[in-house]
PADREN-552817 format. One record per residue (C-alpha): residue number from 1; residue in one letter; x negated, y negated, z. Coordinates in Angstrom, 2 decimals, m for minus. Layout:
NUM; a; X; Y; Z .
...
% end
This chain:
1; s; m12.45; m8.71; 38.69 .
2; s; m15.09; m10.92; 37.11 .
3; p; m17.12; m13.38; 39.24 .
4; m; m15.26; m16.25; 37.56 .
5; e; m11.88; m14.76; 38.50 .
6; v; m12.96; m14.06; 42.06 .
7; a; m14.41; m17.53; 42.56 .
8; d; m11.61; m19.49; 40.98 .
9; a; m8.58; m17.31; 40.32 .
10; e; m6.28; m20.32; 39.90 .
11; a; m8.52; m22.31; 37.56 .
12; p; m7.62; m22.41; 33.84 .
13; v; m9.75; m20.17; 31.63 .
14; g; m12.94; m21.89; 30.54 .
15; t; m13.05; m24.48; 33.32 .
16; r; m16.01; m24.87; 35.65 .
17; v; m15.79; m23.32; 39.10 .
18; s; m15.47; m26.01; 41.73 .
19; p; m18.36; m26.12; 44.24 .
20; l; m15.87; m25.58; 47.09 .
21; r; m14.41; m22.42; 45.60 .
22; r; m17.88; m21.22; 44.66 .
23; r; m19.08; m21.60; 48.27 .
24; d; m15.89; m19.96; 49.54 .
25; a; m16.36; m16.87; 47.31 .
26; i; m19.96; m16.54; 48.42 .
27; k; m19.04; m17.06; 52.08 .
28; k; m16.38; m14.32; 51.86 .
29; g; m18.97; m11.95; 50.47 .
30; l; m17.17; m11.52; 47.18 .
31; c; m19.97; m12.95; 45.05 .
32; r; m23.62; m13.83; 45.26 .
33; e; m25.57; m16.49; 43.42 .
34; t; m28.40; m15.39; 41.13 .
35; a; m31.70; m17.22; 40.62 .
36; d; m30.39; m18.86; 37.44 .
37; g; m27.27; m20.15; 39.18 .
38; n; m24.78; m17.57; 37.89 .
39; l; m22.40; m15.57; 40.06 .
40; q; m22.41; m11.78; 40.47 .
41; l; m20.03; m9.54; 42.36 .
42; t; m21.55; m8.25; 45.57 .
43; l; m22.14; m4.56; 46.10 .
44; e; m19.63; m4.50; 48.93 .
45; h; m16.93; m6.09; 46.78 .
46; k; m17.59; m3.74; 43.86 .
47; r; m17.30; m0.80; 46.29 .
48; d; m13.99; m2.19; 47.50 .
49; i; m12.70; m2.61; 43.93 .
50; l; m13.77; 0.91; 43.04 .
51; l; m12.30; 2.64; 46.09 .
52; n; m8.97; 0.79; 45.98 .
53; n; m8.31; 0.40; 42.26 .
54; i; m9.92; 3.15; 40.18 .
55; y; m8.44; 6.66; 39.97 .
56; g; m8.75; 9.56; 37.57 .
57; v; m7.77; 13.19; 37.02 .
58; d; m9.29; 15.90; 34.85 .
59; l; m8.79; 19.65; 34.59 .
60; d; m12.50; 20.07; 33.82 .
61; a; m14.55; 20.00; 37.03 .
62; q; m17.66; 18.95; 35.12 .
63; a; m15.80; 16.03; 33.59 .
64; v; m14.86; 14.90; 37.09 .
65; e; m18.53; 14.94; 38.14 .
66; v; m19.55; 13.03; 35.02 .
67; a; m16.87; 10.41; 35.65 .
68; q; m17.99; 9.95; 39.26 .
69; l; m21.61; 9.60; 38.16 .
70; s; m20.63; 7.03; 35.52 .
71; l; m18.84; 4.96; 38.15 .
72; y; m21.85; 5.14; 40.46 .
73; l; m24.06; 3.88; 37.64 .
74; k; m21.62; 1.07; 36.95 .
75; l; m21.55; 0.19; 40.63 .
76; l; m25.35; m0.17; 40.70 .
77; e; m25.63; m1.74; 37.25 .
78; e; m26.67; m5.23; 38.37 .
79; e; m28.25; m4.24; 41.65 .
80; t; m31.95; m4.35; 42.42 .
81; a; m34.04; m3.29; 45.41 .
82; a; m33.86; m6.89; 46.58 .
83; t; m30.04; m6.93; 46.57 .
84; v; m29.52; m3.45; 47.98 .
85; q; m32.14; m3.13; 50.78 .
86; p; m30.81; m5.94; 53.01 .
87; k; m27.36; m4.39; 52.89 .
88; l; m28.33; m0.85; 53.79 .
89; a; m28.73; m1.58; 57.49 .
90; g; m25.40; m3.36; 57.68 .
91; l; m23.36; m0.78; 55.79 .
92; r; m21.53; 1.66; 58.01 .
93; e; m20.85; 3.94; 55.04 .
94; q; m23.38; 5.42; 52.68 .
95; l; m24.49; 3.23; 49.79 .
96; l; m22.57; 5.29; 47.21 .
97; p; m18.99; 5.86; 48.39 .
98; n; m17.31; 9.27; 48.31 .
99; l; m15.11; 9.31; 45.21 .
100; n; m13.55; 12.75; 45.72 .
101; k; m10.21; 11.15; 46.54 .
102; n; m10.40; 8.81; 43.58 .
103; i; m11.62; 11.03; 40.75 .
104; v; m9.84; 14.33; 41.25 .
105; h; m10.14; 17.81; 39.79 .
106; g; m6.54; 18.74; 38.98 .
107; n; m3.90; 19.39; 36.34 .
108; s; m2.17; 16.20; 35.23 .
109; l; 0.71; 18.06; 33.61 .
110; i; 1.45; 20.88; 36.04 .
111; d; 2.86; 20.26; 39.51 .
112; y; 3.34; 22.83; 42.28 .
113; d; 6.91; 23.37; 41.08 .
114; i; 5.51; 25.79; 38.49 .
115; m; 5.32; 28.28; 41.37 .
116; d; 9.04; 28.04; 42.17 .
117; g; 10.25; 31.60; 41.89 .
118; q; 6.89; 32.84; 40.57 .
119; l; 3.85; 34.43; 42.13 .
120; f; 0.37; 33.80; 40.77 .
121; e; m2.84; 35.61; 41.46 .
122; d; m5.56; 33.45; 43.03 .
123; r; m7.53; 33.52; 39.79 .
124; e; m4.50; 32.33; 37.78 .
125; l; m3.74; 29.65; 40.37 .
126; r; m7.29; 28.31; 40.24 .
127; k; m7.09; 28.20; 36.46 .
128; l; m3.76; 26.34; 36.52 .
129; n; m4.99; 24.03; 39.31 .
130; p; m1.57; 22.38; 39.84 .
131; m; m1.49; 18.91; 41.35 .
132; n; 1.11; 16.55; 42.76 .
133; f; 0.28; 12.91; 42.06 .
134; a; 2.18; 11.46; 45.01 .
135; s; 0.41; 13.65; 47.57 .
136; t; m2.98; 13.35; 45.87 .
137; f; m2.84; 9.53; 45.67 .
138; p; m0.52; 8.55; 48.57 .
139; q; m1.85; 4.99; 48.75 .
140; v; m0.99; 4.47; 45.07 .
141; f; 2.53; 5.86; 45.21 .
142; a; 3.30; 4.02; 48.43 .
143; n; 3.27; 1.00; 46.13 .
144; g; 5.35; 2.58; 43.37 .
145; g; 2.68; 4.17; 41.19 .
146; f; m0.19; 3.08; 38.99 .
147; d; m0.39; m0.43; 37.59 .
148; a; m2.13; 0.79; 34.44 .
149; i; m2.97; 4.15; 32.89 .
150; v; m5.61; 4.45; 30.18 .
151; g; m6.15; 7.79; 28.53 .
152; n; m7.50; 9.92; 25.72 .
153; p; m5.57; 13.12; 26.38 .
154; p; m6.56; 16.49; 24.91 .
155; y; m5.13; 17.33; 21.49 .
156; v; m4.23; 21.03; 21.79 .
157; r; m1.37; 22.97; 20.17 .
158; i; 0.44; 25.38; 22.46 .
159; q; m0.40; 28.52; 20.45 .
160; g; m2.30; 30.80; 22.77 .
161; f; m1.02; 29.18; 25.98 .
162; p; 0.44; 31.59; 28.57 .
163; q; 4.19; 31.92; 28.21 .
164; e; 4.88; 30.68; 31.75 .
165; q; 3.09; 27.41; 30.94 .
166; i; 5.00; 26.97; 27.68 .
167; r; 8.30; 27.57; 29.50 .
168; y; 7.25; 25.12; 32.22 .
169; f; 6.36; 22.38; 29.74 .
170; s; 9.55; 22.93; 27.74 .
171; t; 11.64; 22.60; 30.91 .
172; k; 9.79; 19.72; 32.57 .
173; y; 9.07; 17.44; 29.59 .
174; q; 11.54; 16.04; 27.09 .
175; a; 8.61; 15.61; 24.69 .
176; s; 8.05; 19.39; 24.51 .
177; t; 9.99; 20.25; 21.37 .
178; g; 9.13; 22.65; 18.60 .
179; n; 5.56; 23.89; 18.28 .
180; f; 4.31; 20.90; 20.24 .
181; d; 0.85; 19.56; 20.98 .
182; i; 0.29; 18.90; 24.69 .
183; y; m0.77; 15.29; 24.13 .
184; v; 2.95; 14.47; 23.79 .
185; n; 3.40; 15.61; 27.39 .
186; f; 0.54; 13.39; 28.54 .
187; i; 2.28; 10.39; 26.97 .
188; e; 5.55; 11.16; 28.76 .
189; r; 3.70; 11.95; 32.01 .
190; g; 1.78; 8.68; 31.92 .
191; l; 4.96; 6.67; 31.47 .
192; s; 6.51; 8.39; 34.50 .
193; l; 3.58; 7.50; 36.79 .
194; i; 3.44; 3.71; 36.41 .
195; t; 5.12; 1.01; 38.47 .
196; p; 8.19; m0.79; 37.04 .
197; d; 5.88; m3.46; 35.59 .
198; g; 2.99; m1.11; 34.82 .
199; k; 1.38; m0.35; 31.45 .
200; v; 0.22; 2.77; 29.62 .
201; g; m2.43; 2.66; 26.89 .
202; q; m3.56; 5.86; 25.17 .
203; i; m5.35; 6.89; 22.00 .
204; v; m3.38; 9.80; 20.54 .
205; p; m2.79; 11.47; 17.15 .
206; n; m0.37; 9.54; 14.94 .
207; k; 1.24; 12.75; 13.65 .
208; f; 4.02; 12.53; 16.22 .
209; f; 5.49; 9.63; 14.19 .
210; k; 6.79; 12.13; 11.62 .
211; t; 6.23; 15.76; 12.56 .
212; d; 8.98; 18.10; 13.75 .
213; y; 7.21; 18.63; 17.09 .
214; g; 7.19; 14.87; 17.69 .
215; e; 10.99; 14.62; 17.74 .
216; g; 11.27; 15.01; 21.52 .
217; l; 8.65; 12.33; 22.22 .
218; r; 10.14; 9.96; 19.63 .
219; h; 13.56; 10.36; 21.23 .
220; h; 12.12; 9.84; 24.73 .
221; l; 10.21; 6.67; 23.84 .
222; t; 12.98; 5.07; 21.78 .
223; t; 15.73; 5.89; 24.27 .
224; q; 13.74; 4.12; 26.98 .
225; k; 12.60; 1.39; 24.58 .
226; a; 9.17; 1.96; 26.07 .
227; i; 7.01; 0.93; 23.09 .
228; e; 5.21; m2.41; 23.37 .
229; e; 2.59; m2.07; 20.68 .
230; i; 1.13; 0.42; 18.19 .
231; v; m2.17; 0.10; 16.35 .
232; d; m2.33; 2.80; 13.69 .
233; f; m5.69; 3.89; 12.24 .
234; g; m3.86; 5.73; 9.45 .
235; a; m6.31; 7.93; 7.54 .
236; e; m9.30; 6.31; 9.27 .
237; q; m11.19; 8.64; 11.60 .
238; v; m12.10; 7.30; 15.04 .
239; f; m13.64; 10.58; 16.16 .
240; n; m16.03; 12.90; 14.36 .
241; a; m13.23; 15.32; 13.57 .
242; t; m10.27; 15.58; 11.22 .
243; i; m7.95; 13.83; 13.65 .
244; y; m5.96; 10.74; 12.73 .
245; t; m5.10; 8.55; 15.68 .
246; c; m3.32; 5.46; 16.92 .
247; l; m3.40; 3.24; 19.99 .
248; l; m0.08; 3.51; 21.81 .
249; f; 0.94; 0.95; 24.46 .
250; l; 3.99; 1.57; 26.64 .
251; s; 5.88; m0.03; 29.52 .
252; h; 9.21; 0.09; 31.39 .
253; d; 10.21; m3.37; 30.14 .
254; s; 13.07; m2.12; 27.90 .
255; n; 11.33; m3.61; 24.89 .
256; q; 13.87; m4.73; 22.30 .
257; e; 10.99; m5.24; 19.86 .
258; f; 7.47; m3.92; 19.52 .
259; l; 4.35; m4.92; 17.60 .
260; f; 2.78; m2.75; 14.91 .
261; a; m0.48; m3.11; 13.01 .
262; t; m2.78; m0.92; 10.96 .
263; s; m6.53; m1.07; 11.44 .
264; l; m9.81; 0.26; 10.22 .
265; a; m11.82; 2.20; 12.80 .
266; d; m14.19; m0.60; 13.69 .
267; q; m14.40; m3.42; 16.20 .
268; e; m14.12; m6.24; 13.67 .
269; s; m10.79; m4.93; 12.36 .
270; l; m9.40; m4.51; 15.87 .
271; i; m10.28; m8.10; 16.72 .
272; d; m8.53; m9.42; 13.60 .
273; l; m5.31; m7.40; 13.70 .
274; r; m2.23; m8.68; 11.90 .
275; f; 0.86; m7.53; 13.74 .
276; e; 4.38; m7.18; 12.44 .
277; t; 7.40; m7.12; 14.73 .
278; y; 9.87; m4.24; 14.55 .
279; s; 13.25; m3.94; 16.23 .
280; s; 13.31; m1.00; 18.63 .
281; n; 16.90; m0.28; 17.58 .
282; r; 15.66; 0.79; 14.14 .
283; f; 14.07; 3.93; 15.58 .
284; n; 15.27; 7.11; 17.24 .
285; g; 14.25; 10.76; 17.38 .
286; s; 14.12; 11.01; 13.58 .
287; a; 10.82; 10.53; 11.77 .
288; w; 9.57; 6.95; 12.04 .
289; l; 9.01; 4.93; 8.87 .
290; l; 6.74; 2.15; 10.14 .
291; v; 7.05; m0.18; 7.16 .
292; n; 8.04; m3.81; 6.76 .
293; d; 11.53; m4.90; 5.75 .
294; a; 10.68; m5.28; 2.06 .
295; k; 9.40; m1.69; 1.80 .
296; r; 12.24; m0.38; 3.95 .
297; n; 14.83; m1.95; 1.62 .
298; v; 13.22; m0.28; m1.39 .
299; l; 13.03; 3.08; 0.38 .
300; e; 16.70; 2.86; 1.30 .
301; k; 17.62; 1.91; m2.25 .
302; i; 15.79; 4.94; m3.70 .
303; n; 17.95; 7.21; m1.56 .
304; q; 21.16; 5.78; m3.04 .
305; g; 22.68; 7.92; m5.78 .
306; s; 20.19; 10.67; m4.95 .
307; s; 20.17; 14.05; m3.26 .
308; r; 17.46; 15.63; m1.17 .
309; l; 15.35; 17.96; m3.26 .
310; l; 16.50; 20.86; m1.08 .
311; d; 20.16; 19.89; m1.60 .
312; l; 20.13; 20.07; m5.42 .
313; p; 20.22; 22.99; m4.40 .
314; a; 16.61; 24.13; m4.47 .
315; d; 14.40; 26.45; m2.44 .
316; m; 10.84; 25.54; m1.49 .
317; s; 8.67; 28.46; m0.41 .
318; r; 5.12; 28.85; 0.85 .
319; g; 2.83; 31.37; m0.86 .
320; s; 2.00; 34.74; 0.70 .
321; s; m0.94; 35.90; 2.80 .
322; s; m2.33; 39.39; 2.36 .
323; g; m4.38; 39.30; 5.56 .
324; r; m7.29; 40.99; 3.78 .
325; d; m7.90; 39.43; 0.38 .
326; d; m11.18; 41.32; 0.14 .
327; v; m9.11; 44.53; m0.06 .
328; f; m6.05; 43.43; m2.04 .
329; m; m7.92; 41.24; m4.56 .
330; l; m9.73; 42.97; m7.43 .
331; d; m11.67; 41.77; m10.46 .
332; t; m9.35; 41.31; m13.42 .
333; d; m11.11; 44.01; m15.43 .
334; s; m11.17; 46.50; m12.54 .
335; t; m9.69; 49.95; m13.30 .
336; v; m9.61; 51.13; m9.68 .
337; v; m5.81; 50.77; m9.48 .
338; e; m2.97; 50.86; m12.00 .
339; n; m2.35; 47.49; m13.68 .
340; e; 1.40; 47.96; m13.22 .
341; i; 1.05; 47.40; m9.44 .
342; t; m0.97; 44.20; m9.79 .
343; r; m0.06; 40.56; m10.31 .
344; v; m1.90; 37.31; m10.98 .
345; p; m2.66; 35.50; m7.68 .
346; i; m2.09; 31.74; m7.86 .
347; f; m4.31; 29.32; m5.93 .
348; a; m4.30; 25.50; m5.81 .
349; t; m7.08; 25.42; m8.42 .
350; d; m4.85; 27.20; m10.95 .
351; f; m2.52; 24.26; m11.57 .
352; n; m2.69; 20.48; m11.73 .
353; r; m0.69; 17.53; m12.97 .
354; y; 1.55; 18.96; m15.74 .
355; t; m0.96; 21.76; m16.30 .
356; f; m0.98; 25.47; m15.46 .
357; s; m4.15; 27.40; m16.24 .
358; p; m4.91; 30.40; m14.00 .
359; k; m8.61; 31.21; m13.90 .
360; g; m7.89; 34.87; m14.62 .
361; q; m10.74; 36.03; m12.39 .
362; w; m8.65; 38.11; m10.00 .
363; k; m5.64; 40.36; m9.81 .
364; i; m3.88; 41.31; m6.59 .
365; i; m2.28; 44.60; m5.57 .
366; f; 1.44; 43.89; m5.20 .
367; p; 3.13; 46.74; m3.27 .
368; y; 6.64; 45.26; m3.48 .
369; e; 9.87; 45.58; m5.44 .
370; i; 12.08; 42.59; m6.16 .
371; n; 15.80; 43.09; m6.75 .
372; g; 17.71; 39.93; m7.42 .
373; n; 17.87; 37.92; m4.22 .
374; s; 15.89; 40.37; m2.09 .
375; f; 12.55; 42.12; m1.98 .
376; k; 11.15; 45.11; m0.13 .
377; c; 7.86; 46.85; 0.38 .
378; l; 7.43; 50.11; m1.52 .
379; d; 8.03; 53.29; 0.43 .
380; e; 4.72; 55.01; 1.17 .
381; n; 5.79; 58.24; m0.60 .
382; d; 7.01; 56.24; m3.58 .
383; l; 3.69; 54.36; m3.65 .
384; r; 1.76; 57.66; m3.62 .
385; k; 3.82; 59.16; m6.48 .
386; r; 4.08; 56.13; m8.77 .
387; f; 0.64; 54.63; m8.21 .
388; p; m1.72; 57.38; m7.07 .
389; n; m4.88; 55.41; m7.83 .
390; a; m3.68; 52.37; m5.86 .
391; y; m2.59; 54.61; m3.00 .
392; s; m5.99; 56.34; m2.85 .
393; y; m7.76; 52.96; m2.90 .
394; l; m5.59; 51.59; m0.09 .
395; v; m6.01; 54.74; 1.99 .
396; a; m9.79; 54.38; 1.64 .
397; n; m9.42; 50.87; 3.13 .
398; k; m6.75; 51.77; 5.68 .
399; a; m9.05; 51.28; 8.68 .
400; e; m9.76; 47.70; 7.64 .
401; l; m6.09; 46.97; 6.92 .
402; l; m5.08; 48.24; 10.35 .
403; k; m7.37; 45.65; 11.98 .
404; r; m5.03; 42.86; 10.89 .
405; k; m2.94; 41.25; 13.59 .
406; q; 0.28; 41.22; 11.60 .
407; f; 1.94; 43.61; 9.13 .
408; n; 5.01; 45.83; 8.83 .
409; e; 3.49; 48.63; 6.76 .
410; w; m0.24; 49.26; 6.89 .
411; f; m0.51; 48.70; 3.11 .
412; a; 1.79; 45.61; 3.09 .
413; y; 0.83; 41.92; 3.25 .
414; s; 0.49; 40.16; 6.57 .
415; a; 2.93; 37.49; 5.43 .
416; p; 4.90; 38.29; 2.26 .
417; r; 6.87; 35.05; 2.02 .
418; n; 10.04; 34.73; m0.07 .
419; l; 8.80; 36.89; m2.95 .
420; n; 12.26; 36.86; m4.53 .
421; l; 12.28; 33.05; m4.60 .
422; h; 8.79; 32.88; m6.13 .
423; e; 10.09; 35.23; m8.82 .
424; r; 12.45; 32.61; m10.22 .
425; a; 10.43; 29.52; m9.23 .
426; s; 9.94; 26.77; m11.81 .
427; i; 7.57; 24.24; m10.15 .
428; f; 4.25; 24.58; m8.30 .
429; v; 3.39; 22.21; m5.41 .
430; p; m0.05; 22.15; m3.68 .
431; l; m0.52; 21.80; 0.08 .
432; l; m2.16; 18.37; m0.37 .
433; a; m2.04; 15.85; m3.20 .
434; n; m3.55; 12.41; m3.82 .
435; r; m1.12; 11.78; m6.72 .
436; g; 1.51; 13.81; m8.51 .
437; l; m0.30; 17.15; m8.98 .
438; f; 2.79; 19.22; m9.69 .
439; s; 3.20; 21.70; m12.51 .
440; l; 5.83; 23.72; m14.32 .
441; v; 5.75; 27.52; m14.06 .
442; p; 5.67; 28.70; m17.69 .
443; t; 8.53; 31.10; m18.42 .
444; e; 6.12; 33.68; m19.83 .
445; y; 4.46; 33.95; m16.40 .
446; q; 7.64; 34.42; m14.37 .
447; g; 7.72; 37.86; m12.79 .
448; k; 3.95; 38.26; m13.17 .
449; l; 2.64; 35.94; m10.45 .
450; c; 1.91; 36.11; m6.74 .
451; p; 1.56; 32.59; m5.27 .
452; m; m0.90; 32.61; m2.36 .
453; a; m0.61; 30.62; 0.87 .
454; s; m3.65; 28.50; 0.00 .
455; g; m1.98; 27.66; m3.30 .
456; g; 0.85; 25.81; m1.64 .
457; f; 4.51; 26.13; m2.52 .
458; t; 6.94; 26.91; m5.31 .
459; i; 10.28; 25.23; m6.00 .
460; a; 13.14; 27.31; m7.34 .
461; l; 16.18; 25.35; m8.54 .
462; g; 19.52; 26.85; m7.59 .
463; e; 21.67; 28.35; m10.31 .
464; s; 24.40; 25.79; m9.60 .
465; s; 22.08; 22.88; m10.44 .
466; d; 22.48; 21.43; m13.94 .
467; l; 19.16; 19.57; m13.72 .
468; l; 16.41; 21.09; m15.84 .
469; p; 13.04; 21.76; m14.16 .
470; q; 11.31; 19.38; m16.60 .
471; y; 13.52; 16.53; m15.40 .
472; v; 12.78; 17.24; m11.73 .
473; l; 9.04; 17.60; m12.47 .
474; g; 8.96; 14.19; m14.18 .
475; l; 10.46; 12.57; m11.08 .
476; l; 8.11; 14.39; m8.70 .
477; n; 4.99; 13.37; m10.65 .
478; s; 6.10; 9.74; m10.93 .
479; t; 4.46; 6.80; m9.18 .
480; l; 7.78; 6.03; m7.48 .
481; l; 8.33; 9.36; m5.71 .
482; f; 4.68; 9.79; m4.76 .
483; w; 4.86; 6.34; m3.11 .
484; m; 7.97; 7.58; m1.32 .
485; l; 6.06; 10.68; m0.16 .
486; e; 3.18; 8.51; 1.11 .
487; n; 5.60; 6.68; 3.39 .
488; m; 7.35; 9.85; 4.57 .
489; s; 4.45; 12.24; 5.08 .
490; n; 1.05; 12.38; 6.80 .
491; v; m1.80; 10.66; 4.98 .
492; f; m5.33; 12.06; 5.27 .
493; r; m8.72; 10.59; 4.42 .
494; g; m9.07; 9.80; 0.73 .
495; g; m5.34; 9.24; 0.28 .
496; w; m4.39; 12.93; 0.37 .
497; i; m0.78; 13.56; 1.36 .
498; t; 0.81; 16.56; 3.06 .
499; c; 3.27; 18.24; 0.69 .
500; t; 4.86; 20.62; 3.19 .
501; k; 8.56; 21.44; 2.98 .
502; q; 9.29; 19.21; 5.98 .
503; y; 8.41; 16.13; 3.91 .
504; f; 8.49; 17.20; 0.27 .
505; g; 11.92; 18.76; 0.61 .
506; e; 13.30; 15.37; 1.69 .
507; l; 12.33; 13.59; m1.54 .
508; p; 15.37; 11.90; m3.13 .
509; i; 16.13; 13.30; m6.60 .
510; r; 18.29; 11.05; m8.77 .
511; t; 21.40; 13.03; m9.61 .
512; i; 22.93; 12.96; m13.09 .
513; d; 26.58; 12.68; m14.08 .
514; f; 26.50; 14.84; m17.20 .
515; t; 29.94; 13.54; m18.24 .
516; n; 28.36; 10.10; m18.55 .
517; p; 26.64; 9.89; m21.98 .
518; t; 24.12; 7.28; m20.78 .
519; e; 23.00; 9.33; m17.80 .
520; k; 22.85; 12.56; m19.81 .
521; a; 20.70; 10.78; m22.39 .
522; m; 18.29; 9.63; m19.70 .
523; h; 18.06; 13.20; m18.34 .
524; d; 17.36; 14.59; m21.81 .
525; k; 14.82; 11.83; m22.51 .
526; m; 12.92; 12.79; m19.35 .
527; v; 12.90; 16.44; m20.39 .
528; e; 11.54; 15.45; m23.81 .
529; l; 8.79; 13.25; m22.35 .
530; v; 7.69; 15.95; m19.88 .
531; e; 7.55; 18.61; m22.59 .
532; k; 5.41; 16.27; m24.71 .
533; m; 3.18; 15.64; m21.68 .
534; i; 2.70; 19.37; m21.06 .
535; d; 1.80; 19.87; m24.73 .
536; g; m0.52; 16.84; m24.67 .
537; k; m2.32; 18.19; m21.57 .
538; k; m2.88; 21.52; m23.36 .
539; k; m4.35; 19.73; m26.37 .
540; l; m6.53; 17.58; m24.11 .
541; s; m7.85; 20.70; m22.38 .
542; a; m8.59; 22.32; m25.75 .
543; a; m10.27; 19.23; m27.26 .
544; r; m13.85; 19.86; m28.32 .
545; t; m14.95; 16.41; m29.47 .
546; d; m15.16; 13.09; m27.64 .
547; a; m12.85; 11.54; m30.20 .
548; d; m10.16; 14.18; m29.63 .
549; r; m10.49; 13.89; m25.86 .
550; a; m10.13; 10.12; m26.03 .
551; l; m7.11; 10.48; m28.34 .
552; y; m5.21; 12.85; m26.06 .
553; e; m6.19; 10.96; m22.91 .
554; r; m4.55; 7.84; m24.39 .
555; f; m1.60; 9.95; m25.52 .
556; c; m1.04; 11.32; m21.99 .
557; e; m1.57; 7.92; m20.34 .
558; n; 1.08; 6.45; m22.60 .
559; l; 3.50; 9.25; m21.73 .
560; d; 2.79; 8.66; m18.02 .
561; r; 3.80; 5.01; m18.43 .
562; q; 6.95; 5.98; m20.29 .
563; i; 7.90; 8.48; m17.59 .
564; d; 7.29; 5.90; m14.84 .
565; d; 9.39; 3.32; m16.72 .
566; l; 12.24; 5.81; m17.09 .
567; v; 12.06; 6.76; m13.40 .
568; y; 12.23; 3.11; m12.37 .
569; q; 15.26; 2.73; m14.65 .
570; l; 16.94; 5.81; m13.16 .
571; y; 16.53; 4.45; m9.62 .
572; d; 17.47; 0.88; m10.68 .
573; i; 14.16; m0.57; m9.47 .
574; t; 13.68; m4.29; m10.21 .
575; p; 10.35; m5.80; m11.37 .
576; e; 9.86; m7.33; m7.90 .
577; e; 10.48; m3.96; m6.23 .
578; r; 8.10; m2.31; m8.67 .
579; k; 5.36; m4.67; m7.52 .
580; i; 5.94; m3.56; m3.92 .
581; i; 5.73; 0.10; m4.95 .
582; e; 2.57; m0.36; m7.00 .
583; g; 0.90; m2.54; m4.36 .
584; n; 0.78; m5.67; m6.50 .
% end
């Protein structure tokens, strides 16, 4: 409560406080008059506000102490010796009130029901520190709960949590789905603790809009129509960490609509927000596309006459992890092991937009056999007989390899992912991209590569698909589909987009009716343009003079425009829709 509100709660904002109300507020001891004629809240009234209105919980005992100290400092902020000393004699309580029942050391997410049917050691119990809100704050829940909850919950994935806690969260909270982050539980918990007309406001990661683990929370919030307002900071960083956040405001008002705005991470932008109104019925547990109607209509149109990339059919596979690259990776010219057991490792730096150029600095020991649609690790005896040098080298490093947390055979990779699919892959996809950075796998390299986890993914088209890889690559590298990916996936600082299977695999690929001469011609034209682009990129890379570089840069830029034009034609995009896509 401000002095103005206390002195004249019924007066319109900006009006002068009437002398009668001013005297009444002072007489009641709510305010005092300063030397310059202003009003200040009295120490007694601030104590009353604090003890009866402010509550908090934290699992960190030190954080509780810091919060209490901060409130004490706020309580004394405008006080002086002159204002405090006369009151000391009249106060029955100590000057600084005991806040142990207001700011509490406890676990906001775990109640005593975690112990139902379980026994915990004292040490475990102290670490869990379960807490029941109703018994901890009886005066609050006698009135139905909190009027407002403000929070910045911890952002922690559940990996490493004790199994009993994970089971408890998964049972107690609808938001606990997939490999969840516990902030989703704090959001659900906060909503459950407010009065029927209460409010929740939290700053939380915006990843739950689209990630698999956010499905439970999205379903919970949309089913209850709890969202009042979202302010999304997008790829702006509020904190000094790689965390992308939003302001989320919730209530029990069964909101048929909610407000949405994007903002820079500064005060000026927050003051001048431009909100758009979205119908709550548009959203459910599926990933949220928070775009205006014009963009949404274009996105829906792109999906018409298209199939998901993964439904072409196609397989998208992450690269492998050896677990000890310093052992498995060797200089290209090394003769320590037989060349026949090595492959070329592929990293994100080995390919780019329409280009594939491995650095050739390393080779990797590849102790696997691939047979059609399956792969297997070599038998140790077979490895010893066929590749004695490699076996001796690996044995010499066996102690280091055994230190890894994960492997099936001591000389195998920690995570050999889909080696059979990489064998027939035709397109490389990096983990992150700020434009179409996708490349064809040259046929001469197939069967000789080992894509690494840091290199991203490969796409292998199914044998039943009539689409050529060059056609699919042209679509993926186009302005249109990268714009689609921006709206579907997570955006990081600098405009970098997550290209994981969860998002990339959903991209709509325009299907072709090969019995239709017009459509077949468009498919073949795309293949021709992409092959010219790949050749032009090679010539650009090999150019030795400024004139040649300028020539092939213009050549490739022209091909890019032609590919974009053809993609827009394939998806039947109008000039007005193209302006929306290109931000004009």
